[in-house]
C-alpha positions as CSV (number, residue, x, y, z in Angstrom):
1,M,54.8,157.7,131.7
2,T,57.1,160.0,129.7
3,W,57.7,159.7,125.9
4,P,61.4,158.8,126.2
5,A,60.5,156.0,128.7
6,A,57.6,154.7,126.5
7,I,59.7,154.8,123.4
8,H,62.6,153.0,125.1
9,A,60.2,150.2,126.3
10,F,58.7,150.0,122.8
11,K,62.1,149.5,121.3
12,A,63.0,146.7,123.8
13,Y,59.7,145.0,123.1
14,M,60.2,145.0,119.3
15,L,63.8,143.7,119.6
16,L,63.3,141.1,122.4
17,E,59.8,139.9,122.1
18,R,58.9,140.5,118.5
19,S,62.5,139.9,117.1
20,L,62.0,142.5,114.5
21,S,64.9,143.5,112.2
22,Q,66.9,146.6,113.0
23,N,65.5,148.3,109.9
24,S,61.9,147.7,111.1
25,V,62.6,148.8,114.6
26,D,64.2,152.0,113.3
27,A,61.2,152.7,111.1
28,Y,58.7,152.2,113.9
29,L,60.7,154.4,116.3
30,N,61.0,157.1,113.7
31,D,57.2,157.2,113.4
32,V,56.6,157.5,117.1
33,N,59.4,160.0,117.6
34,R,57.9,162.2,114.8
35,F,54.6,162.2,116.7
36,S,56.2,163.0,120.1
37,Q,58.2,165.9,118.4
38,Y,54.9,167.3,117.1
39,L,53.4,167.1,120.5
40,E,56.4,169.0,122.0
41,M,55.4,171.9,119.8
42,S,51.6,171.7,120.1
43,N,50.9,170.2,123.5
44,P,54.2,169.6,125.5
45,N,52.4,168.4,128.6
46,L,50.6,165.6,126.8
47,G,52.1,162.1,127.6
48,P,51.7,159.0,125.6
49,L,49.1,157.5,127.8
50,S,46.9,160.6,127.6
51,V,46.7,160.8,123.8
52,Q,43.2,160.8,122.3
53,R,42.1,160.1,118.7
54,T,41.6,163.9,118.1
55,D,45.3,164.5,119.0
56,L,46.3,161.9,116.4
57,E,43.9,163.4,113.8
58,Q,45.4,166.8,114.4
59,F,48.9,165.3,113.8
60,I,47.8,163.7,110.5
61,L,46.2,167.0,109.4
62,W,49.5,168.7,110.2
63,I,51.7,166.3,108.2
64,N,49.3,166.5,105.4
65,K,49.6,170.3,105.2
66,L,53.4,169.7,105.1
67,G,52.9,167.9,101.9
68,L,53.8,164.4,103.1
69,E,52.8,161.8,100.5
70,G,49.8,159.5,101.3
71,S,52.0,156.4,101.4
72,S,54.3,158.1,104.0
73,Q,51.2,159.1,106.1
74,A,50.0,155.5,106.0
75,R,53.5,154.4,107.2
76,L,53.3,156.8,110.1
77,I,49.8,155.6,111.1
78,S,51.0,152.0,111.0
79,G,53.9,152.9,113.3
80,L,51.6,154.6,115.8
81,R,49.2,151.7,115.7
82,A,52.0,149.3,116.5
83,F,53.1,151.6,119.4
84,Y,49.7,151.8,121.0
85,K,49.1,148.1,120.5
86,F,52.3,147.6,122.6
87,L,50.9,149.9,125.3
88,L,47.7,147.8,125.3
89,V,49.6,144.5,125.5
90,E,51.6,145.9,128.5
91,D,48.3,146.9,130.2
92,L,49.3,150.5,130.2
93,L,46.2,151.5,128.3
94,E,42.6,150.3,128.3
95,D,41.6,152.0,125.0
96,D,43.4,152.3,121.8
97,P,43.3,155.9,120.4
98,T,44.4,154.6,116.9
99,E,41.5,152.2,116.7
100,M,39.1,154.5,114.6
101,L,41.9,156.3,112.8
102,E,41.4,156.4,109.1
103,N,44.2,155.7,106.7
104,P,44.8,158.3,103.9
105,R,43.4,157.4,100.5
106,L,46.4,156.4,98.4
107,R,46.6,157.3,94.8
108,R,47.7,154.4,92.8
109,K,50.3,155.5,90.2
110,I,49.6,154.0,86.7
111,P,52.9,152.6,85.5
112,E,54.3,153.7,82.1
113,V,53.4,151.1,79.5
114,L,54.9,150.5,76.0
115,S,52.6,149.8,73.1
116,Y,53.2,146.7,71.1
117,R,54.2,148.9,68.2
118,E,56.8,150.7,70.4
119,I,58.2,147.3,71.5
120,Q,58.5,146.1,67.9
121,S,60.2,149.3,67.0
122,M,62.9,148.8,69.7
123,L,63.4,145.2,68.4
124,D,63.8,146.4,64.8
125,V,66.6,148.8,65.6
126,I,68.8,146.1,67.0
127,D,71.8,145.2,64.7
128,L,72.1,141.4,64.9
129,S,75.4,141.6,63.2
130,E,77.0,143.3,66.2
131,P,78.6,141.1,68.8
132,N,75.9,141.8,71.4
133,G,73.0,142.3,69.1
134,Q,71.5,138.8,69.4
135,R,72.0,138.9,73.2
136,N,70.2,142.2,73.5
137,R,67.4,141.0,71.2
138,T,66.9,138.0,73.4
139,I,66.9,140.1,76.5
140,I,64.0,142.3,75.2
141,E,62.1,139.2,74.0
142,V,62.4,137.5,77.4
143,L,61.6,140.6,79.4
144,Y,58.4,141.1,77.4
145,A,57.4,137.4,76.9
146,C,57.7,136.5,80.6
147,G,57.2,139.8,82.5
148,L,60.4,139.3,84.5
149,R,61.9,141.7,87.0
150,V,65.4,142.8,86.0
151,S,66.9,141.0,89.0
152,E,65.1,137.8,87.8
153,L,66.5,138.3,84.3
154,V,70.1,138.7,85.2
155,N,70.0,135.7,87.5
156,L,68.1,133.5,85.1
157,K,69.8,130.0,84.9
158,I,70.2,127.8,81.9
159,S,69.2,124.8,84.0
160,N,65.8,126.6,84.7
161,L,64.9,126.8,81.1
162,F,62.4,124.2,79.9
163,L,62.1,125.5,76.3
164,D,60.8,122.2,74.9
165,V,57.6,122.6,77.0
166,G,57.6,126.4,76.9
167,F,58.3,127.3,80.5
168,V,61.0,129.0,82.5
169,K,61.5,128.6,86.3
170,V,62.1,132.0,87.9
171,L,63.6,132.8,91.3
172,G,61.6,135.8,92.5
173,K,61.4,137.9,95.7
174,N,62.2,136.1,98.9
175,N,63.6,133.2,96.9
176,K,60.1,132.1,95.8
177,E,60.1,130.0,92.7
178,R,57.5,130.2,90.0
179,L,56.9,128.8,86.5
180,V,56.2,131.3,83.7
181,P,55.2,130.4,80.2
182,I,57.4,131.5,77.4
183,G,56.3,131.9,73.8
184,P,57.9,130.5,70.7
185,E,59.4,133.8,69.5
186,A,61.4,134.2,72.7
187,V,62.2,130.5,72.7
188,K,63.6,130.9,69.2
189,H,65.9,133.8,70.1
190,L,67.0,132.1,73.3
191,R,68.1,129.0,71.3
192,I,70.0,131.2,68.8
193,Y,71.8,133.0,71.6
194,L,72.6,130.0,73.7
195,E,73.7,127.8,70.8
196,N,75.4,130.2,68.5
197,I,76.4,133.3,70.4
198,R,77.1,132.6,74.1
199,P,79.6,129.7,73.3
200,L,81.8,132.2,71.4
201,L,82.7,134.1,74.6
202,P,86.5,133.6,75.2
203,K,86.1,132.8,78.8
204,I,83.1,132.3,81.2
205,R,83.5,132.8,84.9
206,K,83.0,129.5,86.8
207,E,80.4,130.9,89.1
208,D,78.4,132.2,86.1
209,E,78.6,129.1,83.9
210,N,74.8,128.4,84.5
211,I,73.7,132.0,84.0
212,V,72.0,132.8,80.7
213,F,72.9,136.4,80.0
214,L,76.6,137.3,80.1
215,N,78.8,140.3,79.2
216,R,81.8,140.1,76.9
217,R,84.0,139.1,79.9
218,G,81.9,136.1,80.6
219,A,80.2,137.4,83.7
220,R,76.6,137.9,84.4
221,L,75.1,141.2,83.4
222,S,74.5,143.8,86.1
223,R,71.0,145.4,86.5
224,V,72.6,148.7,85.4
225,M,73.8,147.2,82.2
226,V,70.3,146.0,81.3
227,F,69.0,149.4,82.1
228,L,71.5,151.0,79.7
229,I,70.7,148.5,77.0
230,V,66.9,149.4,77.2
231,K,67.6,153.1,77.3
232,E,69.8,153.0,74.3
233,L,67.3,150.9,72.2
234,A,64.5,153.3,73.2
235,E,66.5,156.3,72.1
236,K,67.4,154.6,68.8
237,A,63.7,153.7,68.2
238,G,62.5,157.2,69.0
239,V,60.5,156.1,71.9
240,K,60.0,159.2,74.0
241,K,58.6,157.6,77.2
242,N,60.7,157.3,80.3
243,I,61.3,153.6,80.4
244,S,63.3,151.0,82.2
245,P,63.6,147.2,82.1
246,H,60.6,147.2,84.5
247,T,58.5,148.9,81.8
248,F,58.4,145.6,79.9
249,R,57.0,143.9,83.0
250,H,54.2,146.5,83.1
251,S,53.6,146.1,79.4
252,F,53.5,142.3,79.6
253,A,50.8,142.5,82.4
254,T,48.8,145.4,80.8
255,H,48.7,143.8,77.4
256,L,47.5,140.5,78.9
257,V,44.8,142.1,81.0
258,E,43.7,144.4,78.1
259,G,43.4,141.3,76.0
260,G,41.2,139.6,78.5
261,A,43.5,137.4,80.5
262,D,42.4,136.1,83.9
263,L,43.8,138.4,86.6
264,K,44.7,135.5,88.9
265,A,46.8,134.0,86.1
266,V,48.6,137.3,85.5
267,Q,49.2,137.5,89.3
268,D,50.8,134.0,89.3
269,M,53.0,134.8,86.3
270,L,54.2,138.1,87.8
271,G,54.8,136.5,91.2
272,H,52.7,139.0,93.1
273,E,51.9,138.1,96.7
274,S,48.5,139.9,96.6
275,I,46.1,140.2,93.7
276,I,45.6,143.8,94.8
277,T,49.1,144.6,93.4
278,T,48.1,143.0,90.1
279,E,44.8,145.0,89.9
280,I,46.6,148.2,88.9
281,Y,46.8,146.7,85.4
282,T,43.0,146.8,85.1
283,H,43.2,150.5,84.4
284,L,42.7,149.7,80.7
285,D,39.4,148.4,79.3
286,S,39.4,144.6,79.8
287,E,37.0,141.7,79.5
288,Y,37.8,138.6,81.4
289,L,38.0,135.6,79.2
290,K,39.0,132.0,80.1
291,E,41.7,131.4,77.5
292,T,45.3,131.0,78.4
293,I,48.2,133.4,77.9
294,Y,48.9,132.1,74.4
295,L,45.6,133.5,73.1
296,F,46.3,137.0,74.4
297,H,50.0,137.8,74.3
298,P,50.5,140.0,71.1
299,R,54.1,138.6,70.7
300,L,52.5,135.1,70.3
301,K,49.8,136.2,67.9
302,M,52.1,137.8,65.4
303,K,52.2,134.8,63.1
304,E,48.5,134.2,63.0
């Protein structure tokens, strides 16, 4: 069996039997094509059914020398595993050469985190007398109080605010909803913005009437606009770190874990599918306690 024939059959299998998206199919095909192109240079007579684990290990060594990131190497190995699983399913192979193949050890990048002092300094430079001052103050308060993604913030609905009981309902990735606690300081600023500032907008777009944060034209904020707001405040406050709206999400989680919050609770609040994703925030010293978010979040402890 030739490489072109095997790759063509693999493509048909993914589209027709697995019903994968075109993006997924393209990604898998790119992985297998990359391996076949390597073999054209190193061992042009080696067909897909004759590949051994040593051939795959040599390929991984080669791409490693090229400087390919560990995550990209893992992606390639995943694609090759899918390809050889297909050959096994089709009874074209008896043994899987990828079975004992080791994944590269991935280095987990520690996210940039703001200190509580840095967050407070950004809040302090906001001029509440300016038209958008209270709105921008509320944005920072909510980002930090709830650990929202920027997409969740710009799509936050008024009907999903349960401020009397201290919760907001968030629509996260894959349209999954979750309830996130919100502290009294963020609630206070939300009420000020919603009751005294937002109603002053000259006109609100009909489709955005239920959206919390709006621009001066009465439309929901873009993600880029929130990014620019955060960047400007960081510059005014003299914060030298390279930050974005997502930095407040990292800071939210890190400060909770550092304070001793239960990792599973933090996972739920962030909306992470796997707790492995949340575990990156344990890079700071932490002792696991059984208290709730209100005991740990520095924004909630400021008036103690």
